[in-house]
N, C-alpha and C positions, 0 to 999 in steps of 0.2 A: 504495498500502500505507500508505504515512502515514497517509492519508485514510482509510481503514481502520481502521487502528490508531486513530488520536484520535479518531474517529465511534465505537470500542468494537463495531465493525460486525462483528466475528469473534465476539460471543458466540453461544450454543445458539440455534438448530441450526447454525452454519454455521465449526462450528470447523475442519471437513476441505476447506472452502472455502478457506479461511484458507489450513492446510497447504500445499493443495496450489498454492495461487497462490506462496509461499514457495516449493517449492520449484522454480515456474518462474521465477522472480527465480536464484534456482542456477543454472537452466539456462543463460537467458541471458547469466548472467558468462561461462559454462563457454563460450559461443558465439564470448562476445567476445575469451575469450583463444583460443581453439583458432585463431581466423581469426587472430588478429594473426601468426602465422607465415607465413600462407602466401604472402602475397610474398615470401618468401626473401629480405629485405632486412638490409641493416646493422642497420638500428634494429630491427627485429621481431626479428632472430637475437637480438640479445643481451638485449632484453628479455623474448624465453621462457627465456635462459637463467638471465635474474636469475629469472622466473617459479618456476621447474620449482624451482630453486637453495633457494627460499623451503618448497616444499612437502616438500622432501629433510627437512627440520629437525624433522618433527613426528616426536616421541617415539614410538618403536615402531614405525612404518609408513614414515618417511620417506622410507630409501633405497627400500623396496618404490613407494612413489609416484613416487620419481624415476626408477627403471627405468622404471615401467611409463608416464610420462608421455612420458619421454622414448625409449623402445626400446631402451636400452643406457645407458653413463655418459654421454654426452656428446649434444649436440644436434646429430644430423646429418641426412641425407638420410632417415633410416628414421623420424627425428622428424617431420620435413614427411609423411612419407606416413602417418604414425600420425597426427596432426593434422587430416590433410583427411578422412581419416576418420569421425573426433571430428565434424568437423565437416558435414560433408554426408551421412552416412548413420547415427550413433549417438543424436546429437543432437536431429535432427532427429525420427527413430523415436519416444523416448525424448516430446519435446515434443507431439508427436501424441498418446500415451497418456495423457498428464498435462492437457494443455491440452484435450482431450475430455472425463477427469472433471469440472474443474473446470466447463467451459460447463455441464454435465451439474447438475452441484451449483448454482448459480446460477437452472436454470430450473426446479431442482424448489422451492428454498426462497426463489426471488424473491430482488430488491433490499432490503436493510435499509432500515429508516425511524428518522430519528433517533425519540430518544427524547419531545422535545417537539411532534412530530410524529401525529396523527389519520391511523392506518392507512386509515380508511374514507375522508379526503379524498388520496391517494395516484391518482395516472392509472396505469389499469392500458394496456399494450401486450405482443401477444402473441409469443413469440420470431420464432417462424415465422408469416407472414413477415414483420412490422412491423418489429419490431426490428434482423432478422438485414437485412434490403434498407437499412435506416437505416444501419446498421454498415458496410455493404458499401461504398456511397458514400464513406465517411467512408477506408475502406481504397484506395478507390481511387484518390481524389484525392493520398492520403497515396505508394503508389507511383508517379503519376505524377509527382509532384515530387520525389522521390528521383530516381527515371530523367531529370530533366528534368536536374539537378544533375551526375549523374554525366555525361552527356553532355556539359554547360557546361564543367564543372570536373572533368576529370578526374584524376583519382589517379596519380600517377606511380607505378612501382615502385620508383624509386628506386637507389642502390647495391647491387648482389647484397652476399649475407652472407658474410663473411670470417673461419672459425673463429680464424684466425690473427692478425687485426688486434688493435689496441686497441679498447676499449669507447668509443663517439662520446662525448665529454663534455655533460654534461648529461642524460643518459636519462632517461626516464620514462614509466610507462605512461600507459594512458589515463584519462580522467578518472574513471571509473567504480573503477578503481583506486588513486587519486593518494592515497586518507585513507590507506589500509592501508601505502603503496612510503612516503609522509612519515612514516609512523610507526615503518616498520622503522629508516629514518636515524636519529631524533630520539633511541630509546630507547639507552640504558647496555646496552655490550658485554657487564656483569654486573651482576644484581641480585635479591638476597638471595644470591648465590653460585649462583645459575642463570644460562644463556645469556639477554639480553633478548631477542633475534630470538625464542624457543621460546617464552618468557612471551607475546611479544606475538602469536605465529601461533595458542596458546592461549586468550588472549584473545579473537582471530576469533573463534576455531572454538565457544569456548562463545557466546560474542553470537549467531550464527549459531544456534544450535542451542535461542537460549532466544527467538529471532524466528517457529522455528515453533511450539515449543507456548506462543504471549505466550496462547491460546485457553484453557490448559489451567490458566495460572494466574493467570487473571481470567475467574472462571463465574460468579461471584455478583453480579448486577446491583446489590445490596442492601451489599456492600461496597466503601465508596466510599473508605477509605483504599487498599485494595490498587489499587483504579484510579486514584488519586490518582498514589500512587507510579509505575504504569508512565508515566503521562500525564509526570509530572516527566522520567522516564527516557528516554524518546520525544524531549521536548523538548532534553534533554543530547546525546544519538546527534546527530541533528538537526544541531545547534548546531557539534560536532564535526566531523562530516564534510564540512560546507560550510567549517570554520575549516581544516581541515586540508586540502582539496583548493585552498584558493587560497593558501593557505601555498606549499603544492608548486608551483606555478604560478609566484609571486613570488619563490619563493627559489631 
């Protein structure tokens, strides 16, 4: 997505293609979050508790989100059942629909050509069967490697979750959530009279919304000033995410 972002390939007529891609990103993060609890070990239990607590501080709808995710006020067996349903039924169904629309739009509009390249010189390939079969080879290889790693280095379930035990020292989420987790750890308790955690959650939410609507903020190819501002903003975001992720592992 950052490649598409910096190449400005989200511009007309590919705005909805970008939006569906952004939605797929959020759905895949949902897969990671919902699947994290499924081993039902100590680390997964407390990570899910922290994650749902964060959802609970969203102004206005926080309490509803917390109860919706947990299936109650606490992380229990009902939460495990609910997350399993999300992970194997709800999210795959939504992914199928959004991914199908995304692939259809890519097929309709084709791949974006960089501004300095003559479209007439770009080689074309039929989606079916040429591109599809070539892509399928990559998927088969990737699944084969994943299956081999799972067989050679099986991941143990770990110690069973105990809701009454203290949280393990140094607990942290997977790398794709780590920059947000580290930000919440570093932000002061109060910022301008408001809870720092609430401000951070709102900032991440607005950032996600801005990421979705980027094509509608940069519609005019001739507006170089706005395009440059968005490019600089993208560079800052990449540096921030990488820096906070590395800091989260080292801290």
